[in-house]
Structures are given as C-alpha cells and as structure tokens.
N, C-alpha and C positions, 0 to 999 in steps of 0.2 A: 758457241757462236750462231749457229745453226736456230738455238733455242731460243735466242735472245732476240734474230730474224723472223724467226716465223709470229712471236708475239708484239714486234713493232709497232703492226698495222692496227692492231686494239689500242695500241699506247694511246698513239697519233689519232686517232678514233675520240678514246677521253679526253682528251686534250682537249683538244676542238670541240669537243661539246661543252666542255666547262667551257672554255672562251664566250661559246654562242648562248650560252643561258646568262654569263653575266653580264653581256651588252643586253640582252632583252629584259633582263630585271633594271637597269639602268634605264632603256627604253621604256618601260614601263613607271617607274619612279618619277620620270621626265613629263609623260602623260598623263602621269596618278597627281602630280601638282600643276599641270595645266589645266586639268579638270575641274580641280577644286578652288583653282582661282575662276573659272568659268561658272563656276556653283556663286560665288564671290559675289563676279557680276550681278548672274542673274536675281541674286537675292535685290541687292540693288536698287534693278528696275524694275523688280516686281513693288518695293517700295514707293518708288518715285514716281508708278505709274507711267515708266518711260517707255512708249508703243517704240520707238525708235528703237531702240536698245533692244525690246522683244524681238522686235521683228525682225532682227536679225539675228538672235539667241535661238530662237526657236528655228525648223529647219520650215522647208514647206510644206512638207507631207506632216507636222507634227500632231501629235494627239494627244489631249490631254485627259484622263481619267477620273472626276473629283469626286470629293467623298457621299456624294449621293448615287454616283457611278454613271451619271451623264458623261457623255462623248462628246470631246467639245475639242473644234478644227482651230488653227492658226488664225485664220478669219473671224472664227467665234470668239476667240479671246482677247485676237487684238480690239474688237469690238466692244467687248466689254469691259476691257481697262479703259478705252476712250471716251467710253460714257459714261463712265466712272460708277459701271454696275458691277465692277470686280475694283476693291481697294484694297489692301493689306498695310494695318495698323504698326504691326509688329510681327517678325518672323524668328520665334527662338528655338535653339535646336538641344534638345533633350539628351542627346545622346550622341556618341563619337559618328564621325560621317562615316561611310564604311563604301571604299571607291575601288573596284575593280574593275581593272583593263584588260579588253581582248584587242589585242592588233591596234584596229581602228576605233574600237568601242571601247564604251564603258558600263557600266551597270552602280547607282547607286544610290542606298538604303541610306534612312537617319528617318529618328522621328525628334517629330517637330511640334511648336505649339503654335499657334496660327491663330488671330487675332482679325476679324476685317469683315468683307462681303465677298464672296462670287457671286457673280449671277443675279446682283440684287438682294441673295438671302443673306443674310448675317452668317457669320460663324463663330466659333471661338471654340478652341479644345488643342487637345493633342493627335495628329495624325500621324501614321507611318509612308512617308513617301519613299516611290520610287521612281529614277529617274533612268534615261537610257539616253547615252549621249555617245554620238559618232562625229569620229574625225573628217572633215572634208578638206577643200583646196582651200577656204576660209578659217579654218580652226575650227574648237569642235562646237559641234551646236545641239542642241537639244532636240531626240526625234518626238520621244514620249515620257509623261511621266503619270504617275497614277497616287493617289490621296486616299486612304482607307481610315476612317476612324476609329479612335482607341477608347476603353471605358474611362471614364475617368478612374483615377489611380483611391 
C-alpha cells in the first residue's frame, strides 16, 4: 500500500499533463482554423482591393517586406491599394499552407504564384510567403509578411 501511495502524485501529475496537452491541441486546432479563415479573407481583400477590409486585417504596426526587399508600412500599403499602384489579378497557392500556432501568435508559410503589380511595378511568378498573425481582442490580425521571389522551375 505504501508503495502505491508513493507513486500516486506522479500518476496524478501525468494524468493532468495529458488532459492539459489535449486541451492545448484542441485550442491550437481551433486557432489554426481561425487563421486559415483569416488568410482566406485576406486573399479576397487583396484581390478585390478592399481597403476597408485590409485596414482591419493589417495591425496598426503592420510591416510588409516585398520581393524587392522594400519595407512598407500599413499606411504605405493602403495608399498603394487605394491609388491602384498595387493590384493583384491572381493569387494561387502552389503548396499546402503551413500554419504553426503559438498561443496568440501564428506563423504561416506557403508557396504562391502571384500576378499583378506591387507599388506600380508588374509582378508575375512564384514566391515564398511568410505571414505573422497575432490574435488580439478583435481577432487575428496580420502584423508582418514577406515575399521572396523564387527561381522559375
């Protein structure tokens, strides 16, 4: 009996850890689904040049690094959208989108094919995309993203 009592705290700890891990996985799965939905809304907003939606999607301190290495703020991106300097005709995902959730943050990587123009410059080709999302009181917002041009296959 003493032998069993000695291991009881360990057994309780392992049981609680298992339940906690299961709850974390369920929360991450829910968060991942929310981020995937936010990505879909973002894609539509970009294609439709919906400045109002983008204003809500992009966090106030949002930073974009384009394929040329230029850094643009939320204000600059919105000005490009509103003026027509940035227009996207198509956004096609070439690989599965990978979403990794870390509590209230998510990092998303994918390979995309874009056609249109950024900041008045024509673009067409394949890019590696990294997006960083943070969940705040109003939901998921994009705080940063970067495009890296890939060599044609």
